[in-house]
ROVEX-118654 format. One record per residue (C-alpha): residue number from 1; x, y, z. Coordinates in nm, 3 decimals, decimal comma. Layout:
N
bapa:xx:yy:zz
NUM:X:Y:Z
...
END
This chain:
177
bapa:xx:yy:zz
1:-0,329:0,111:0,296
2:-0,016:0,302:0,344
3:0,077:0,058:0,596
4:0,181:-0,181:0,360
5:0,401:0,033:0,181
6:0,509:0,163:0,543
7:0,595:-0,245:0,573
8:0,760:-0,277:0,261
9:1,001:0,012:0,339
10:1,047:-0,151:0,665
11:1,138:-0,474:0,504
12:1,369:-0,333:0,315
13:1,559:-0,148:0,567
14:1,517:-0,393:0,869
15:1,882:-0,554:0,889
16:1,750:-0,850:1,054
17:1,631:-0,992:0,735
18:1,853:-1,142:0,521
19:2,030:-0,918:0,228
20:1,950:-1,193:-0,017
21:1,585:-1,237:0,130
22:1,547:-0,850:0,061
23:1,697:-0,814:-0,310
24:1,499:-1,089:-0,404
25:1,196:-1,019:-0,304
26:1,197:-0,615:-0,352
27:1,352:-0,716:-0,714
28:1,030:-0,919:-0,786
29:0,756:-0,649:-0,625
30:0,975:-0,406:-0,839
31:0,949:-0,646:-1,173
32:0,652:-0,745:-1,136
33:0,524:-0,335:-1,065
34:0,688:-0,258:-1,384
35:0,522:-0,510:-1,552
36:0,142:-0,398:-1,443
37:0,263:-0,039:-1,480
38:0,408:-0,060:-1,881
39:0,142:-0,123:-2,134
40:0,402:-0,366:-2,324
41:0,490:-0,532:-2,068
42:0,148:-0,588:-1,963
43:0,069:-0,734:-2,335
44:0,369:-0,943:-2,306
45:0,277:-1,048:-1,953
46:-0,128:-1,147:-2,072
47:0,060:-1,383:-2,326
48:0,078:-1,130:-2,611
49:-0,311:-1,000:-2,663
50:-0,474:-0,708:-2,496
51:-0,721:-0,826:-2,247
52:-1,078:-0,668:-2,335
53:-1,228:-0,745:-2,013
54:-0,961:-0,761:-1,741
55:-0,695:-0,614:-1,789
56:-0,442:-0,633:-1,492
57:-0,629:-0,923:-1,391
58:-0,244:-1,058:-1,299
59:-0,208:-0,771:-1,040
60:-0,267:-1,025:-0,754
61:0,129:-1,148:-0,762
62:0,178:-0,794:-0,723
63:-0,110:-0,801:-0,366
64:0,048:-1,131:-0,282
65:0,430:-1,038:-0,312
66:0,351:-0,734:-0,089
67:0,144:-0,963:0,175
68:0,439:-1,163:0,163
69:0,653:-0,868:0,267
70:0,446:-0,758:0,487
71:0,451:-1,110:0,715
72:0,807:-1,122:0,699
73:0,806:-0,709:0,803
74:0,566:-0,759:1,064
75:0,767:-1,068:1,207
76:1,091:-0,804:1,252
77:0,899:-0,513:1,359
78:0,982:-0,507:1,708
79:1,361:-0,490:1,606
80:1,368:-0,213:1,391
81:1,342:0,078:1,640
82:1,287:0,466:1,597
83:1,546:0,528:1,391
84:1,432:0,217:1,138
85:1,103:0,353:1,121
86:1,227:0,702:1,041
87:1,399:0,628:0,765
88:1,113:0,369:0,665
89:0,857:0,687:0,685
90:1,097:0,927:0,499
91:1,093:0,680:0,182
92:0,719:0,662:0,242
93:0,681:1,007:0,241
94:0,899:1,031:-0,069
95:0,712:0,768:-0,274
96:0,398:0,974:-0,192
97:0,543:1,302:-0,310
98:0,654:1,155:-0,601
99:0,388:1,026:-0,648
100:0,172:1,342:-0,630
101:0,442:1,543:-0,841
102:0,477:1,314:-1,131
103:0,183:1,070:-1,127
104:-0,063:1,376:-1,102
105:-0,329:1,182:-0,997
106:-0,365:1,264:-0,646
107:-0,496:1,553:-0,513
108:-0,369:1,757:-0,188
109:-0,597:1,595:0,085
110:-0,512:1,239:-0,047
111:-0,108:1,341:-0,014
112:-0,159:1,520:0,321
113:-0,430:1,204:0,420
114:-0,144:0,960:0,331
115:0,136:1,102:0,480
116:-0,051:1,119:0,808
117:-0,137:0,807:0,818
118:0,222:0,703:0,755
119:0,314:0,896:1,007
120:0,061:0,794:1,277
121:0,219:0,408:1,211
122:0,531:0,471:1,260
123:0,455:0,677:1,571
124:0,277:0,359:1,687
125:0,568:0,136:1,578
126:0,864:0,332:1,666
127:0,686:0,402:2,046
128:0,649:0,127:2,141
129:0,958:-0,043:2,339
130:1,195:-0,255:2,120
131:1,195:-0,637:2,216
132:0,851:-0,633:2,453
133:0,601:-0,860:2,352
134:0,330:-0,742:2,498
135:0,395:-0,368:2,360
136:0,401:-0,570:1,980
137:0,073:-0,660:2,001
138:-0,041:-0,322:2,136
139:0,123:-0,198:1,845
140:-0,039:-0,458:1,646
141:-0,364:-0,409:1,764
142:-0,377:0,032:1,758
143:-0,243:-0,028:1,372
144:-0,529:-0,235:1,347
145:-0,781:-0,035:1,418
146:-0,629:0,268:1,248
147:-0,594:0,048:0,923
148:-0,953:-0,016:0,929
149:-1,038:0,346:0,998
150:-0,816:0,449:0,695
151:-0,980:0,118:0,468
152:-1,343:0,240:0,582
153:-1,251:0,618:0,485
154:-1,111:0,541:0,152
155:-1,400:0,314:0,089
156:-1,633:0,619:0,169
157:-1,436:0,872:-0,037
158:-1,447:0,640:-0,359
159:-1,805:0,594:-0,317
160:-1,851:0,963:-0,279
161:-1,639:1,018:-0,581
162:-1,829:0,792:-0,782
163:-2,166:0,895:-0,698
164:-2,024:1,295:-0,834
165:-1,857:1,139:-1,163
166:-2,062:0,867:-1,281
167:-2,439:0,923:-1,397
168:-2,654:0,673:-1,290
169:-3,084:0,646:-1,362
170:-3,353:0,529:-1,235
171:-3,540:0,191:-1,277
172:-3,867:0,421:-1,375
173:-3,658:0,506:-1,690
174:-3,652:0,160:-1,811
175:-4,022:0,093:-1,716
176:-4,316:0,200:-1,980
177:-4,628:0,202:-1,794
END
């Protein structure tokens, strides 16, 4: 979800979270991403052998670190304000555009969809008054609904792409009569 990436940007720019905490968690996340993305560091990370069946099997560490960051960002989300959400959106937009430009695996529709979702999340969290508990609950509820829609739409699109790109056989191809 784009929400996770936006919350990482919020976490890294939020002044209510201690600098030491931001540096430690950001450094850990960056280190884990580099370890998983590079073939030789992934080789070392897996005990100096290439796993046959589950490459990136330790990527749950990245997910856990992202969740730990997201929880801390959500706890302080009411202190971020419009300017902080704009900064976080600019960071996420830059990452999305850089991934499309240099990664090359995403199409333009995916880029526009991701930018739109990031903008909606930024508006949701930036539009509600700072410091009001009821407004924070409303923002979280709306963001949860958007996150559910985003994950559902992504799942449908991935299944559609899988159906177009993979060949499936019928049961009758395996049964002799």
